[in-house]
C-alpha positions as CSV (number, residue, x, y, z in Angstrom):
1,X,-55.5,31.9,46.6
2,X,-52.8,32.2,44.1
3,X,-53.5,31.9,40.4
4,X,-52.2,28.6,38.9
5,X,-50.9,28.9,35.4
6,X,-52.1,26.0,33.2
7,X,-49.5,24.1,31.3
8,X,-49.9,23.9,27.5
9,X,-51.3,20.6,26.1
10,X,-48.6,18.9,24.1
11,X,-49.5,17.1,20.9
12,X,-49.1,13.4,21.2
13,X,-47.3,11.5,18.5
14,X,-48.5,7.9,18.4
15,X,-47.6,5.3,15.8
16,X,-50.4,2.7,16.3
17,X,-53.7,2.9,18.1
18,X,-56.8,0.7,18.8
19,X,-60.2,1.8,17.7
20,X,-63.0,0.3,19.9
21,X,-66.3,0.5,17.9
22,X,-69.5,-0.3,19.8
23,X,-72.3,-0.4,17.2
24,X,-75.8,-1.0,18.5
25,X,-79.1,-0.6,16.6
26,X,-79.6,2.9,18.0
27,X,-76.1,4.4,18.0
28,X,-72.4,4.0,17.2
29,X,-69.8,4.8,19.8
30,X,-66.1,4.9,18.9
31,X,-63.1,5.2,21.3
32,X,-59.5,5.6,20.1
33,X,-56.9,4.3,22.6
34,X,-53.2,3.7,22.7
35,X,-51.9,0.2,22.9
36,X,-51.8,0.6,26.7
37,X,-55.4,1.6,26.9
38,X,-55.1,5.4,27.4
39,X,-58.0,7.2,25.7
40,X,-56.9,9.6,23.0
41,X,-60.1,10.4,21.1
42,X,-63.8,9.5,21.2
43,X,-66.8,10.1,19.1
44,X,-70.4,9.2,18.7
45,X,-73.2,9.8,16.2
46,X,-75.0,12.0,18.8
47,X,-71.9,14.1,19.2
48,X,-72.0,14.9,15.5
49,X,-75.6,16.2,15.6
50,X,-77.5,13.1,14.5
51,X,-80.7,12.7,16.4
52,X,-83.1,9.8,16.9
53,X,-83.0,6.8,14.6
54,X,-80.4,8.5,12.3
55,X,-77.7,7.8,14.9
56,X,-77.8,4.1,14.1
57,X,-77.3,4.5,10.3
58,X,-74.2,3.5,8.4
59,X,-73.9,7.1,7.1
60,X,-73.5,8.4,10.7
61,X,-70.8,5.8,11.4
62,X,-68.9,6.8,8.2
63,X,-69.0,10.5,9.4
64,X,-67.6,9.5,12.8
65,X,-64.8,7.6,11.1
66,X,-63.8,10.4,8.8
67,X,-63.9,13.0,11.7
68,X,-61.7,10.8,13.9
69,X,-59.4,9.9,11.0
70,X,-58.5,13.6,10.4
71,X,-57.7,14.0,14.0
72,X,-55.6,10.8,14.0
73,X,-53.6,12.0,11.0
74,X,-52.7,15.1,13.0
75,X,-51.3,12.8,15.7
76,X,-49.1,11.0,13.1
77,X,-51.0,7.7,13.5
78,X,-50.1,5.1,10.8
79,X,-51.6,1.8,11.8
80,X,-55.0,1.1,13.5
81,X,-56.4,-2.0,15.1
82,X,-60.2,-2.2,15.1
83,X,-62.3,-3.9,17.7
84,X,-65.9,-4.3,16.5
85,X,-68.6,-5.0,19.0
86,X,-72.3,-5.3,18.6
87,X,-74.8,-6.1,15.9
88,X,-75.4,-2.6,14.4
89,X,-75.3,-1.5,10.8
90,X,-72.4,1.0,11.4
91,X,-69.6,-1.7,11.6
92,X,-68.8,-2.1,7.9
93,X,-69.2,1.6,6.9
94,X,-66.8,2.6,9.8
95,X,-64.1,0.2,8.5
96,X,-64.6,1.4,4.9
97,X,-64.3,5.1,5.9
98,X,-61.2,4.4,7.9
99,X,-59.5,2.7,4.9
100,X,-60.5,5.4,2.5
101,X,-59.0,8.1,4.8
102,X,-55.5,6.7,4.3
103,X,-54.9,4.8,7.5
104,X,-53.5,1.3,7.5
105,X,-55.8,-1.1,9.3
106,X,-53.7,-4.0,10.6
107,X,-56.3,-6.1,12.6
108,X,-60.1,-6.4,12.4
109,X,-61.3,-8.1,15.5
110,X,-64.9,-9.0,16.5
111,X,-65.2,-8.8,20.3
112,X,-69.0,-9.1,20.5
113,X,-69.8,-10.9,23.8
114,X,-71.6,-14.2,23.3
115,X,-73.4,-15.9,26.1
116,X,-72.6,-19.6,26.9
117,X,-76.2,-20.2,27.9
118,X,-75.7,-18.0,31.0
119,X,-78.8,-16.1,32.2
120,X,-82.2,-17.8,32.4
121,X,-84.6,-16.2,29.9
122,X,-87.7,-14.4,31.2
123,X,-90.9,-16.4,31.5
124,X,-93.3,-16.7,28.6
125,X,-95.5,-13.8,27.9
126,X,-99.2,-14.4,28.4
127,X,-101.5,-12.3,26.2
């Protein structure tokens, strides 16, 4: 079988991106996509080395934001739309860390799913 030469990865230059932040009580997951939905970067508190209950802290979310912001500045990103999802404590600190890194936040959108009285709740617990 012939050896295939890998092509070099080209650096992408993107003007505006969307940051999808899913913040639960246990963790914070961030995905950076283009406006079309192609994933550019992703990060989580566990990926930075936080373990256990420290993954859900605001400090961990700030660290994720600062790490992703440095990578986005290398891609020449100027404006960021932020989609926040979930009830976690990392939402506000993520936004503050992004603003302090020098990126322009154009839209803050809350996309937390809300039930319209959909599923029937489980039966009452008998103790």
